[in-house]
PDB file of N, H, CA, C and O in Angstrom:
ATOM      1  N   MET A   1      92.601  67.413  94.976  1.00  0.00           N
ATOM      2  CA  MET A   1      93.400  67.818  96.436  1.00  0.00           C
ATOM      3  C   MET A   1      93.231  68.836  97.389  1.00  0.00           C
ATOM      4  O   MET A   1      93.416  70.009  97.066  1.00  0.00           O
ATOM      5  N   THR A   2      92.946  68.561  98.371  1.00  0.00           N
ATOM      6  H   THR A   2      92.796  67.608  98.634  1.00  0.00           H
ATOM      7  CA  THR A   2      92.170  69.840  99.126  1.00  0.00           C
ATOM      8  C   THR A   2      93.420  70.671  99.598  1.00  0.00           C
ATOM      9  O   THR A   2      94.564  70.274  99.818  1.00  0.00           O
ATOM     10  N   GLU A   3      92.842  72.035  99.699  1.00  0.00           N
ATOM     11  H   GLU A   3      91.912  72.358  99.521  1.00  0.00           H
ATOM     12  CA  GLU A   3      93.695  72.981 100.312  1.00  0.00           C
ATOM     13  C   GLU A   3      93.728  73.190 101.503  1.00  0.00           C
ATOM     14  O   GLU A   3      92.673  73.259 102.133  1.00  0.00           O
ATOM     15  N   SER A   4      94.837  73.331 102.060  1.00  0.00           N
ATOM     16  H   SER A   4      95.694  73.274 101.549  1.00  0.00           H
ATOM     17  CA  SER A   4      95.304  73.779 103.297  1.00  0.00           C
ATOM     18  C   SER A   4      94.795  74.879 103.842  1.00  0.00           C
ATOM     19  O   SER A   4      94.901  75.945 103.237  1.00  0.00           O
ATOM     20  N   VAL A   5      94.121  74.804 105.142  1.00  0.00           N
ATOM     21  H   VAL A   5      94.035  73.937 105.634  1.00  0.00           H
ATOM     22  CA  VAL A   5      93.670  76.396 105.704  1.00  0.00           C
ATOM     23  C   VAL A   5      94.459  77.378 105.710  1.00  0.00           C
ATOM     24  O   VAL A   5      94.053  78.537 105.626  1.00  0.00           O
ATOM     25  N   GLU A   6      95.931  76.995 105.828  1.00  0.00           N
ATOM     26  H   GLU A   6      96.261  76.054 105.896  1.00  0.00           H
ATOM     27  CA  GLU A   6      97.172  78.081 106.581  1.00  0.00           C
ATOM     28  C   GLU A   6      97.621  78.842 104.792  1.00  0.00           C
ATOM     29  O   GLU A   6      98.446  79.736 104.601  1.00  0.00           O
ATOM     30  N   THR A   7      96.705  78.070 103.631  1.00  0.00           N
ATOM     31  H   THR A   7      96.035  77.343 103.787  1.00  0.00           H
ATOM     32  CA  THR A   7      97.051  78.870 102.501  1.00  0.00           C
ATOM     33  C   THR A   7      96.632  80.192 102.064  1.00  0.00           C
ATOM     34  O   THR A   7      97.014  80.940 101.164  1.00  0.00           O
ATOM     35  N   TRP A   8      95.502  80.282 103.197  1.00  0.00           N
ATOM     36  H   TRP A   8      95.192  79.675 103.928  1.00  0.00           H
ATOM     37  CA  TRP A   8      94.545  81.351 102.812  1.00  0.00           C
ATOM     38  C   TRP A   8      95.021  82.388 104.365  1.00  0.00           C
ATOM     39  O   TRP A   8      95.334  81.983 105.485  1.00  0.00           O
ATOM     40  N   TRP A   9      94.919  83.664 103.889  1.00  0.00           N
ATOM     41  H   TRP A   9      94.665  83.992 102.979  1.00  0.00           H
ATOM     42  CA  TRP A   9      94.829  84.652 104.775  1.00  0.00           C
ATOM     43  C   TRP A   9      93.672  85.823 104.363  1.00  0.00           C
ATOM     44  O   TRP A   9      93.335  86.016 103.195  1.00  0.00           O
ATOM     45  N   VAL A  10      93.108  86.592 105.547  1.00  0.00           N
ATOM     46  H   VAL A  10      93.382  86.436 106.496  1.00  0.00           H
ATOM     47  CA  VAL A  10      91.985  87.335 105.061  1.00  0.00           C
ATOM     48  C   VAL A  10      92.292  88.676 105.881  1.00  0.00           C
ATOM     49  O   VAL A  10      92.995  88.706 106.891  1.00  0.00           O
ATOM     50  N   VAL A  11      91.620  89.850 105.260  1.00  0.00           N
ATOM     51  H   VAL A  11      91.048  89.825 104.440  1.00  0.00           H
ATOM     52  CA  VAL A  11      91.810  91.144 105.938  1.00  0.00           C
ATOM     53  C   VAL A  11      90.587  91.337 106.654  1.00  0.00           C
ATOM     54  O   VAL A  11      89.713  90.586 106.223  1.00  0.00           O
ATOM     55  N   LEU A  12      90.207  92.080 107.601  1.00  0.00           N
ATOM     56  H   LEU A  12      90.918  92.690 107.951  1.00  0.00           H
ATOM     57  CA  LEU A  12      89.312  92.236 108.178  1.00  0.00           C
ATOM     58  C   LEU A  12      89.104  93.786 108.357  1.00  0.00           C
ATOM     59  O   LEU A  12      90.003  94.556 108.694  1.00  0.00           O
ATOM     60  N   PHE A  13      87.596  94.199 108.046  1.00  0.00           N
ATOM     61  H   PHE A  13      86.866  93.573 107.772  1.00  0.00           H
ATOM     62  CA  PHE A  13      87.274  96.083 108.006  1.00  0.00           C
ATOM     63  C   PHE A  13      86.180  96.008 109.105  1.00  0.00           C
ATOM     64  O   PHE A  13      85.477  95.123 109.592  1.00  0.00           O
ATOM     65  N   ASP A  14      86.373  97.463 109.286  1.00  0.00           N
ATOM     66  H   ASP A  14      86.944  98.182 108.890  1.00  0.00           H
ATOM     67  CA  ASP A  14      85.507  98.073 110.521  1.00  0.00           C
ATOM     68  C   ASP A  14      83.871  98.200 109.615  1.00  0.00           C
ATOM     69  O   ASP A  14      82.817  98.256 110.248  1.00  0.00           O
ATOM     70  N   SER A  15      83.920  98.233 107.965  1.00  0.00           N
ATOM     71  H   SER A  15      84.777  98.188 107.452  1.00  0.00           H
ATOM     72  CA  SER A  15      82.823  98.718 107.307  1.00  0.00           C
ATOM     73  C   SER A  15      83.127  98.130 106.247  1.00  0.00           C
ATOM     74  O   SER A  15      84.316  98.057 105.935  1.00  0.00           O
ATOM     75  N   VAL A  16      81.828  97.399 105.192  1.00  0.00           N
ATOM     76  H   VAL A  16      80.863  97.458 105.446  1.00  0.00           H
ATOM     77  CA  VAL A  16      81.741  96.892 103.808  1.00  0.00           C
ATOM     78  C   VAL A  16      82.572  98.229 102.884  1.00  0.00           C
ATOM     79  O   VAL A  16      83.429  98.035 102.022  1.00  0.00           O
ATOM     80  N   HIS A  17      82.108  99.447 103.288  1.00  0.00           N
ATOM     81  H   HIS A  17      81.412  99.605 103.988  1.00  0.00           H
ATOM     82  CA  HIS A  17      82.795 100.558 102.648  1.00  0.00           C
ATOM     83  C   HIS A  17      84.126 100.390 102.690  1.00  0.00           C
ATOM     84  O   HIS A  17      84.687 100.642 101.624  1.00  0.00           O
ATOM     85  N   HIS A  18      85.017  99.943 103.839  1.00  0.00           N
ATOM     86  H   HIS A  18      84.561  99.738 104.705  1.00  0.00           H
ATOM     87  CA  HIS A  18      86.419 100.141 103.797  1.00  0.00           C
ATOM     88  C   HIS A  18      86.644  98.361 102.992  1.00  0.00           C
ATOM     89  O   HIS A  18      87.772  98.160 102.544  1.00  0.00           O
ATOM     90  N   ALA A  19      85.887  97.509 102.886  1.00  0.00           N
ATOM     91  H   ALA A  19      84.970  97.673 103.250  1.00  0.00           H
ATOM     92  CA  ALA A  19      86.468  96.409 102.300  1.00  0.00           C
ATOM     93  C   ALA A  19      86.361  96.627 100.618  1.00  0.00           C
ATOM     94  O   ALA A  19      87.110  95.940  99.924  1.00  0.00           O
ATOM     95  N   MET A  20      85.717  97.288 100.163  1.00  0.00           N
ATOM     96  H   MET A  20      85.108  97.847 100.727  1.00  0.00           H
ATOM     97  CA  MET A  20      85.293  97.832  98.814  1.00  0.00           C
ATOM     98  C   MET A  20      86.243  98.511  98.339  1.00  0.00           C
ATOM     99  O   MET A  20      86.716  98.318  97.220  1.00  0.00           O
ATOM    100  N   GLN A  21      86.646  99.430  99.188  1.00  0.00           N
ATOM    101  H   GLN A  21      86.261  99.586 100.098  1.00  0.00           H
ATOM    102  CA  GLN A  21      88.063 100.431  98.782  1.00  0.00           C
ATOM    103  C   GLN A  21      89.440  99.487  98.810  1.00  0.00           C
ATOM    104  O   GLN A  21      90.233  99.371  97.876  1.00  0.00           O
ATOM    105  N   ALA A  22      89.509  98.960  99.876  1.00  0.00           N
ATOM    106  H   ALA A  22      88.865  99.055 100.635  1.00  0.00           H
ATOM    107  CA  ALA A  22      90.519  98.019  99.670  1.00  0.00           C
ATOM    108  C   ALA A  22      90.972  96.423  98.243  1.00  0.00           C
ATOM    109  O   ALA A  22      91.976  95.793  97.909  1.00  0.00           O
ATOM    110  N   GLU A  23      89.553  96.457  97.881  1.00  0.00           N
ATOM    111  H   GLU A  23      88.738  96.968  98.152  1.00  0.00           H
ATOM    112  CA  GLU A  23      89.149  95.554  97.094  1.00  0.00           C
ATOM    113  C   GLU A  23      90.122  96.241  95.708  1.00  0.00           C
ATOM    114  O   GLU A  23      91.016  95.723  95.039  1.00  0.00           O
ATOM    115  N   LYS A  24      89.498  97.601  95.650  1.00  0.00           N
ATOM    116  H   LYS A  24      88.772  98.022  96.193  1.00  0.00           H
ATOM    117  CA  LYS A  24      90.044  98.457  94.391  1.00  0.00           C
ATOM    118  C   LYS A  24      91.673  98.669  94.205  1.00  0.00           C
ATOM    119  O   LYS A  24      92.406  98.808  93.226  1.00  0.00           O
ATOM    120  N   LEU A  25      91.897  98.619  95.810  1.00  0.00           N
ATOM    121  H   LEU A  25      91.302  98.506  96.606  1.00  0.00           H
ATOM    122  CA  LEU A  25      93.693  98.957  95.835  1.00  0.00           C
ATOM    123  C   LEU A  25      94.281  97.643  95.381  1.00  0.00           C
ATOM    124  O   LEU A  25      95.388  97.693  94.844  1.00  0.00           O
ATOM    125  N   LEU A  26      93.654  96.406  95.535  1.00  0.00           N
ATOM    126  H   LEU A  26      92.755  96.365  95.971  1.00  0.00           H
ATOM    127  CA  LEU A  26      94.310  95.083  95.362  1.00  0.00           C
ATOM    128  C   LEU A  26      94.079  94.837  93.949  1.00  0.00           C
ATOM    129  O   LEU A  26      94.837  93.981  93.493  1.00  0.00           O
ATOM    130  N   ILE A  27      93.234  95.347  93.101  1.00  0.00           N
ATOM    131  H   ILE A  27      92.617  96.042  93.471  1.00  0.00           H
ATOM    132  CA  ILE A  27      92.815  95.028  91.935  1.00  0.00           C
ATOM    133  C   ILE A  27      93.689  96.048  91.192  1.00  0.00           C
ATOM    134  O   ILE A  27      94.315  95.701  90.191  1.00  0.00           O
ATOM    135  N   GLU A  28      93.728  96.997  91.552  1.00  0.00           N
ATOM    136  H   GLU A  28      93.220  97.280  92.365  1.00  0.00           H
ATOM    137  CA  GLU A  28      95.050  98.135  91.100  1.00  0.00           C
ATOM    138  C   GLU A  28      96.520  97.514  91.040  1.00  0.00           C
ATOM    139  O   GLU A  28      97.417  97.797  90.247  1.00  0.00           O
ATOM    140  N   GLU A  29      96.529  96.688  91.981  1.00  0.00           N
ATOM    141  H   GLU A  29      95.800  96.458  92.626  1.00  0.00           H
ATOM    142  CA  GLU A  29      98.050  96.089  92.215  1.00  0.00           C
ATOM    143  C   GLU A  29      98.102  95.104  91.667  1.00  0.00           C
ATOM    144  O   GLU A  29      99.250  94.683  91.808  1.00  0.00           O
ATOM    145  N   GLY A  30      97.431  94.325  90.997  1.00  0.00           N
ATOM    146  H   GLY A  30      96.498  94.667  90.882  1.00  0.00           H
ATOM    147  CA  GLY A  30      97.016  93.142  90.578  1.00  0.00           C
ATOM    148  C   GLY A  30      97.255  91.603  91.335  1.00  0.00           C
ATOM    149  O   GLY A  30      97.770  90.576  90.895  1.00  0.00           O
ATOM    150  N   ILE A  31      96.573  91.959  92.824  1.00  0.00           N
ATOM    151  H   ILE A  31      96.154  92.794  93.182  1.00  0.00           H
ATOM    152  CA  ILE A  31      97.166  90.893  93.712  1.00  0.00           C
ATOM    153  C   ILE A  31      95.522  90.189  93.628  1.00  0.00           C
ATOM    154  O   ILE A  31      94.413  90.681  93.836  1.00  0.00           O
ATOM    155  N   PRO A  32      95.962  88.858  93.235  1.00  0.00           N
ATOM    156  CA  PRO A  32      94.797  88.001  93.438  1.00  0.00           C
ATOM    157  C   PRO A  32      93.930  87.759  94.750  1.00  0.00           C
ATOM    158  O   PRO A  32      94.555  87.039  95.529  1.00  0.00           O
ATOM    159  N   HIS A  33      92.651  88.149  95.247  1.00  0.00           N
ATOM    160  H   HIS A  33      92.143  88.734  94.615  1.00  0.00           H
ATOM    161  CA  HIS A  33      91.808  88.037  96.324  1.00  0.00           C
ATOM    162  C   HIS A  33      90.354  87.690  95.644  1.00  0.00           C
ATOM    163  O   HIS A  33      89.901  87.649  94.500  1.00  0.00           O
ATOM    164  N   LYS A  34      89.919  87.484  96.848  1.00  0.00           N
ATOM    165  H   LYS A  34      90.287  87.518  97.778  1.00  0.00           H
ATOM    166  CA  LYS A  34      88.357  87.436  96.722  1.00  0.00           C
ATOM    167  C   LYS A  34      87.827  87.623  97.924  1.00  0.00           C
ATOM    168  O   LYS A  34      88.224  87.090  98.960  1.00  0.00           O
ATOM    169  N   LEU A  35      86.459  88.768  97.759  1.00  0.00           N
ATOM    170  H   LEU A  35      86.136  89.201  96.918  1.00  0.00           H
ATOM    171  CA  LEU A  35      85.516  89.261  98.626  1.00  0.00           C
ATOM    172  C   LEU A  35      84.700  88.304  99.293  1.00  0.00           C
ATOM    173  O   LEU A  35      83.758  87.943  98.587  1.00  0.00           O
ATOM    174  N   VAL A  36      84.749  87.747 100.470  1.00  0.00           N
ATOM    175  H   VAL A  36      85.515  88.040 101.043  1.00  0.00           H
ATOM    176  CA  VAL A  36      84.035  86.711 100.729  1.00  0.00           C
ATOM    177  C   VAL A  36      83.072  86.766 102.187  1.00  0.00           C
ATOM    178  O   VAL A  36      83.821  87.367 102.957  1.00  0.00           O
ATOM    179  N   PRO A  37      82.151  86.534 102.740  1.00  0.00           N
ATOM    180  CA  PRO A  37      81.581  86.355 104.054  1.00  0.00           C
ATOM    181  C   PRO A  37      82.747  86.278 105.111  1.00  0.00           C
ATOM    182  O   PRO A  37      83.717  85.531 104.983  1.00  0.00           O
ATOM    183  N   VAL A  38      82.579  86.981 105.979  1.00  0.00           N
ATOM    184  H   VAL A  38      81.791  87.588 106.083  1.00  0.00           H
ATOM    185  CA  VAL A  38      83.554  86.661 107.233  1.00  0.00           C
ATOM    186  C   VAL A  38      83.374  85.249 107.954  1.00  0.00           C
ATOM    187  O   VAL A  38      82.350  85.026 108.600  1.00  0.00           O
ATOM    188  N   PRO A  39      84.415  84.273 107.830  1.00  0.00           N
ATOM    189  CA  PRO A  39      83.765  83.089 108.402  1.00  0.00           C
ATOM    190  C   PRO A  39      83.393  83.062 109.653  1.00  0.00           C
ATOM    191  O   PRO A  39      83.713  84.100 110.233  1.00  0.00           O
ATOM    192  N   ARG A  40      82.679  82.068 110.508  1.00  0.00           N
ATOM    193  H   ARG A  40      82.419  81.225 110.037  1.00  0.00           H
ATOM    194  CA  ARG A  40      81.920  82.115 111.639  1.00  0.00           C
ATOM    195  C   ARG A  40      82.999  82.036 112.715  1.00  0.00           C
ATOM    196  O   ARG A  40      82.696  82.637 113.746  1.00  0.00           O
ATOM    197  N   HIS A  41      83.735  81.664 112.713  1.00  0.00           N
ATOM    198  H   HIS A  41      83.981  81.176 111.876  1.00  0.00           H
ATOM    199  CA  HIS A  41      84.770  81.516 113.636  1.00  0.00           C
ATOM    200  C   HIS A  41      85.698  82.911 113.881  1.00  0.00           C
ATOM    201  O   HIS A  41      86.504  83.103 114.792  1.00  0.00           O
ATOM    202  N   ILE A  42      85.360  83.742 112.874  1.00  0.00           N
ATOM    203  H   ILE A  42      84.705  83.586 112.134  1.00  0.00           H
ATOM    204  CA  ILE A  42      85.900  84.896 113.132  1.00  0.00           C
ATOM    205  C   ILE A  42      84.982  86.195 113.388  1.00  0.00           C
ATOM    206  O   ILE A  42      84.037  86.545 112.681  1.00  0.00           O
ATOM    207  N   SER A  43      85.531  86.932 114.723  1.00  0.00           N
ATOM    208  H   SER A  43      86.299  86.648 115.298  1.00  0.00           H
ATOM    209  CA  SER A  43      84.352  87.832 114.705  1.00  0.00           C
ATOM    210  C   SER A  43      84.809  89.215 114.336  1.00  0.00           C
ATOM    211  O   SER A  43      85.938  89.627 114.601  1.00  0.00           O
ATOM    212  N   SER A  44      83.909  89.902 113.728  1.00  0.00           N
ATOM    213  H   SER A  44      82.991  89.567 113.512  1.00  0.00           H
ATOM    214  CA  SER A  44      84.205  91.343 113.022  1.00  0.00           C
ATOM    215  C   SER A  44      82.908  91.717 112.866  1.00  0.00           C
ATOM    216  O   SER A  44      81.898  91.044 112.660  1.00  0.00           O
ATOM    217  N   ASP A  45      83.101  93.029 113.007  1.00  0.00           N
ATOM    218  H   ASP A  45      83.921  93.576 113.174  1.00  0.00           H
ATOM    219  CA  ASP A  45      81.767  94.039 112.801  1.00  0.00           C
ATOM    220  C   ASP A  45      81.240  94.248 111.334  1.00  0.00           C
ATOM    221  O   ASP A  45      80.205  94.848 111.043  1.00  0.00           O
ATOM    222  N   CYS A  46      81.952  93.769 110.622  1.00  0.00           N
ATOM    223  H   CYS A  46      82.793  93.282 110.859  1.00  0.00           H
ATOM    224  CA  CYS A  46      81.626  94.286 109.103  1.00  0.00           C
ATOM    225  C   CYS A  46      81.360  92.369 108.501  1.00  0.00           C
ATOM    226  O   CYS A  46      81.930  91.377 108.955  1.00  0.00           O
ATOM    227  N   GLY A  47      80.655  92.411 107.743  1.00  0.00           N
ATOM    228  H   GLY A  47      80.192  93.217 107.374  1.00  0.00           H
ATOM    229  CA  GLY A  47      80.292  91.059 107.288  1.00  0.00           C
ATOM    230  C   GLY A  47      81.097  90.422 106.198  1.00  0.00           C
ATOM    231  O   GLY A  47      80.995  89.216 105.975  1.00  0.00           O
ATOM    232  N   VAL A  48      81.889  91.196 105.519  1.00  0.00           N
ATOM    233  H   VAL A  48      81.972  92.176 105.700  1.00  0.00           H
ATOM    234  CA  VAL A  48      82.732  90.997 104.437  1.00  0.00           C
ATOM    235  C   VAL A  48      84.174  90.959 104.653  1.00  0.00           C
ATOM    236  O   VAL A  48      84.700  91.951 105.158  1.00  0.00           O
ATOM    237  N   CYS A  49      84.936  89.872 104.316  1.00  0.00           N
ATOM    238  H   CYS A  49      84.509  89.066 103.906  1.00  0.00           H
ATOM    239  CA  CYS A  49      86.569  90.436 103.919  1.00  0.00           C
ATOM    240  C   CYS A  49      87.278  89.898 103.076  1.00  0.00           C
ATOM    241  O   CYS A  49      86.842  88.872 102.554  1.00  0.00           O
ATOM    242  N   LEU A  50      88.247  90.279 102.780  1.00  0.00           N
ATOM    243  H   LEU A  50      88.601  91.112 103.204  1.00  0.00           H
ATOM    244  CA  LEU A  50      89.264  89.895 101.483  1.00  0.00           C
ATOM    245  C   LEU A  50      90.205  88.660 101.940  1.00  0.00           C
ATOM    246  O   LEU A  50      90.994  88.669 102.885  1.00  0.00           O
ATOM    247  N   ARG A  51      89.895  87.428 100.905  1.00  0.00           N
ATOM    248  H   ARG A  51      89.254  87.422 100.137  1.00  0.00           H
ATOM    249  CA  ARG A  51      90.764  86.564 100.995  1.00  0.00           C
ATOM    250  C   ARG A  51      91.386  86.461 100.256  1.00  0.00           C
ATOM    251  O   ARG A  51      90.978  86.784  99.141  1.00  0.00           O
ATOM    252  N   PHE A  52      93.349  85.732 100.465  1.00  0.00           N
ATOM    253  H   PHE A  52      93.682  85.469 101.371  1.00  0.00           H
ATOM    254  CA  PHE A  52      93.975  85.996  99.737  1.00  0.00           C
ATOM    255  C   PHE A  52      95.135  85.092 100.035  1.00  0.00           C
ATOM    256  O   PHE A  52      95.337  84.690 101.181  1.00  0.00           O
ATOM    257  N   ALA A  53      96.109  84.677  98.747  1.00  0.00           N
ATOM    258  H   ALA A  53      95.946  85.003  97.816  1.00  0.00           H
ATOM    259  CA  ALA A  53      97.017  83.635  99.164  1.00  0.00           C
ATOM    260  C   ALA A  53      97.831  83.857 100.424  1.00  0.00           C
ATOM    261  O   ALA A  53      97.813  85.038 100.771  1.00  0.00           O
ATOM    262  N   ALA A  54      98.484  83.119 101.145  1.00  0.00           N
ATOM    263  H   ALA A  54      98.498  82.160 100.863  1.00  0.00           H
ATOM    264  CA  ALA A  54      99.539  83.381 102.192  1.00  0.00           C
ATOM    265  C   ALA A  54     100.704  83.933 101.464  1.00  0.00           C
ATOM    266  O   ALA A  54     101.442  84.747 102.020  1.00  0.00           O
ATOM    267  N   ALA A  55     100.905  83.539 100.268  1.00  0.00           N
ATOM    268  H   ALA A  55     100.306  82.878  99.817  1.00  0.00           H
ATOM    269  CA  ALA A  55     102.276  84.226  99.591  1.00  0.00           C
ATOM    270  C   ALA A  55     102.399  85.633  99.479  1.00  0.00           C
ATOM    271  O   ALA A  55     103.466  86.245  99.528  1.00  0.00           O
ATOM    272  N   ASP A  56     100.929  86.278  99.281  1.00  0.00           N
ATOM    273  H   ASP A  56     100.062  85.781  99.242  1.00  0.00           H
ATOM    274  CA  ASP A  56     100.945  87.830  99.125  1.00  0.00           C
ATOM    275  C   ASP A  56     100.651  88.426 100.322  1.00  0.00           C
ATOM    276  O   ASP A  56      99.971  89.448 100.225  1.00  0.00           O
ATOM    277  N   ARG A  57     100.954  88.097 101.370  1.00  0.00           N
ATOM    278  H   ARG A  57     101.506  87.266 101.448  1.00  0.00           H
ATOM    279  CA  ARG A  57     100.567  88.552 102.650  1.00  0.00           C
ATOM    280  C   ARG A  57     101.413  89.678 102.782  1.00  0.00           C
ATOM    281  O   ARG A  57     100.937  90.706 103.265  1.00  0.00           O
ATOM    282  N   THR A  58     102.790  89.635 102.366  1.00  0.00           N
ATOM    283  H   THR A  58     103.177  88.800 101.974  1.00  0.00           H
ATOM    284  CA  THR A  58     103.589  91.147 102.756  1.00  0.00           C
ATOM    285  C   THR A  58     103.015  91.905 101.616  1.00  0.00           C
ATOM    286  O   THR A  58     102.638  93.021 101.976  1.00  0.00           O
ATOM    287  N   ARG A  59     102.821  91.649 100.309  1.00  0.00           N
ATOM    288  H   ARG A  59     103.127  90.743 100.016  1.00  0.00           H
ATOM    289  CA  ARG A  59     102.104  92.880  99.446  1.00  0.00           C
ATOM    290  C   ARG A  59     100.976  93.493  99.374  1.00  0.00           C
ATOM    291  O   ARG A  59     100.792  94.548  98.766  1.00  0.00           O
ATOM    292  N   VAL A  60      99.916  92.691 100.166  1.00  0.00           N
ATOM    293  H   VAL A  60     100.065  91.834 100.659  1.00  0.00           H
ATOM    294  CA  VAL A  60      98.756  92.819 100.744  1.00  0.00           C
ATOM    295  C   VAL A  60      99.102  94.046 101.744  1.00  0.00           C
ATOM    296  O   VAL A  60      98.955  95.255 101.569  1.00  0.00           O
ATOM    297  N   ALA A  61      99.601  93.339 102.828  1.00  0.00           N
ATOM    298  H   ALA A  61      99.720  92.356 102.970  1.00  0.00           H
ATOM    299  CA  ALA A  61      99.976  94.622 104.337  1.00  0.00           C
ATOM    300  C   ALA A  61     100.607  95.717 103.761  1.00  0.00           C
ATOM    301  O   ALA A  61     100.178  96.818 104.109  1.00  0.00           O
ATOM    302  N   ASP A  62     101.644  95.678 102.857  1.00  0.00           N
ATOM    303  H   ASP A  62     101.993  94.785 102.575  1.00  0.00           H
ATOM    304  CA  ASP A  62     102.206  97.034 102.010  1.00  0.00           C
ATOM    305  C   ASP A  62     101.165  97.932 101.735  1.00  0.00           C
ATOM    306  O   ASP A  62     101.047  99.026 102.287  1.00  0.00           O
ATOM    307  N   VAL A  63     100.209  97.357 100.662  1.00  0.00           N
ATOM    308  H   VAL A  63     100.305  96.469 100.214  1.00  0.00           H
ATOM    309  CA  VAL A  63      99.163  98.137 100.118  1.00  0.00           C
ATOM    310  C   VAL A  63      98.144  98.829 100.661  1.00  0.00           C
ATOM    311  O   VAL A  63      97.765  99.959 100.354  1.00  0.00           O
ATOM    312  N   LEU A  64      97.658  98.002 101.593  1.00  0.00           N
ATOM    313  H   LEU A  64      97.965  97.084 101.842  1.00  0.00           H
ATOM    314  CA  LEU A  64      96.877  98.570 102.645  1.00  0.00           C
ATOM    315  C   LEU A  64      97.464  99.272 103.784  1.00  0.00           C
ATOM    316  O   LEU A  64      96.842 100.239 104.223  1.00  0.00           O
ATOM    317  N   ASP A  65      98.542  98.940 104.313  1.00  0.00           N
ATOM    318  H   ASP A  65      99.047  98.154 103.956  1.00  0.00           H
ATOM    319  CA  ASP A  65      99.130 100.101 105.313  1.00  0.00           C
ATOM    320  C   ASP A  65      99.604 101.585 104.294  1.00  0.00           C
ATOM    321  O   ASP A  65      99.600 102.692 104.833  1.00  0.00           O
ATOM    322  N   ARG A  66      99.905 101.463 103.149  1.00  0.00           N
ATOM    323  H   ARG A  66      99.908 100.563 102.711  1.00  0.00           H
ATOM    324  CA  ARG A  66      99.979 102.654 102.476  1.00  0.00           C
ATOM    325  C   ARG A  66      98.843 103.635 102.148  1.00  0.00           C
ATOM    326  O   ARG A  66      98.951 104.853 102.291  1.00  0.00           O
ATOM    327  N   ARG A  67      97.779 103.027 101.711  1.00  0.00           N
ATOM    328  H   ARG A  67      97.691 102.038 101.595  1.00  0.00           H
ATOM    329  CA  ARG A  67      96.705 103.521 101.315  1.00  0.00           C
ATOM    330  C   ARG A  67      95.167 102.786 101.633  1.00  0.00           C
ATOM    331  O   ARG A  67      94.135 102.980 100.991  1.00  0.00           O
ATOM    332  N   GLY A  68      95.305 102.103 102.535  1.00  0.00           N
ATOM    333  H   GLY A  68      96.144 101.945 103.056  1.00  0.00           H
ATOM    334  CA  GLY A  68      94.065 101.486 102.722  1.00  0.00           C
ATOM    335  C   GLY A  68      93.454 101.421 104.433  1.00  0.00           C
ATOM    336  O   GLY A  68      94.287 101.552 105.330  1.00  0.00           O
ATOM    337  N   THR A  69      92.403 101.273 104.686  1.00  0.00           N
ATOM    338  H   THR A  69      91.727 101.166 103.957  1.00  0.00           H
ATOM    339  CA  THR A  69      91.926 101.252 106.163  1.00  0.00           C
ATOM    340  C   THR A  69      91.169  99.676 106.464  1.00  0.00           C
ATOM    341  O   THR A  69      90.185  99.072 106.036  1.00  0.00           O
ATOM    342  N   TYR A  70      92.244  99.436 107.442  1.00  0.00           N
ATOM    343  H   TYR A  70      93.043  99.927 107.790  1.00  0.00           H
ATOM    344  CA  TYR A  70      91.670  97.838 107.548  1.00  0.00           C
ATOM    345  C   TYR A  70      91.775  97.506 109.124  1.00  0.00           C
ATOM    346  O   TYR A  70      92.419  98.254 109.859  1.00  0.00           O
ATOM    347  N   ARG A  71      91.221  96.536 109.539  1.00  0.00           N
ATOM    348  H   ARG A  71      90.698  95.929 108.941  1.00  0.00           H
ATOM    349  CA  ARG A  71      91.012  96.275 111.401  1.00  0.00           C
ATOM    350  C   ARG A  71      92.525  95.354 111.344  1.00  0.00           C
ATOM    351  O   ARG A  71      93.504  95.677 112.017  1.00  0.00           O
ATOM    352  N   GLU A  72      92.500  94.285 110.508  1.00  0.00           N
ATOM    353  H   GLU A  72      91.704  94.023 109.962  1.00  0.00           H
ATOM    354  CA  GLU A  72      93.564  92.917 111.312  1.00  0.00           C
ATOM    355  C   GLU A  72      93.580  92.353 109.740  1.00  0.00           C
ATOM    356  O   GLU A  72      92.704  92.473 108.885  1.00  0.00           O
ATOM    357  N   ILE A  73      94.923  91.675 109.655  1.00  0.00           N
ATOM    358  H   ILE A  73      95.635  91.577 110.350  1.00  0.00           H
ATOM    359  CA  ILE A  73      94.992  90.502 108.749  1.00  0.00           C
ATOM    360  C   ILE A  73      95.398  89.273 109.472  1.00  0.00           C
ATOM    361  O   ILE A  73      96.140  89.372 110.450  1.00  0.00           O
ATOM    362  N   ARG A  74      94.933  88.034 109.032  1.00  0.00           N
ATOM    363  H   ARG A  74      94.331  87.954 108.238  1.00  0.00           H
ATOM    364  CA  ARG A  74      95.081  87.271 110.112  1.00  0.00           C
ATOM    365  C   ARG A  74      95.027  85.762 109.031  1.00  0.00           C
ATOM    366  O   ARG A  74      94.433  85.784 107.953  1.00  0.00           O
ATOM    367  N   PRO A  75      95.535  84.893 109.399  1.00  0.00           N
ATOM    368  CA  PRO A  75      95.440  83.694 108.859  1.00  0.00           C
ATOM    369  C   PRO A  75      94.129  83.076 108.926  1.00  0.00           C
ATOM    370  O   PRO A  75      93.521  83.274 109.978  1.00  0.00           O
ATOM    371  N   LEU A  76      93.527  82.336 107.995  1.00  0.00           N
ATOM    372  H   LEU A  76      94.021  82.175 107.141  1.00  0.00           H
ATOM    373  CA  LEU A  76      92.308  82.183 107.831  1.00  0.00           C
ATOM    374  C   LEU A  76      91.828  80.710 109.005  1.00  0.00           C
ATOM    375  O   LEU A  76      90.662  80.320 109.061  1.00  0.00           O
TER     376      LEU A  76
END
C-alpha cells in the first residue's frame, strides 16, 4: 500500500542546531518522527526537517510552541 502525501507533515528550521533541539523535545514527549533532508519542493535555509504523522500535528505544534524554535509546520 502506498502512503498518501497528506499523511506526513514536516517542521522546518533556520538551522540544524534548532532541528536537533526539536528532535530531542519530540523524543522526550514520545512523539514518533524522523529527521530527514528538506524535500526539493520545499524551500528552507536549513537542509534538514522533522517529518511526523499528520495525526500528531497538534502535539508537535504544542511542544514546539512551548519549548522549541522552528520556522514553519506544513504538510509534506
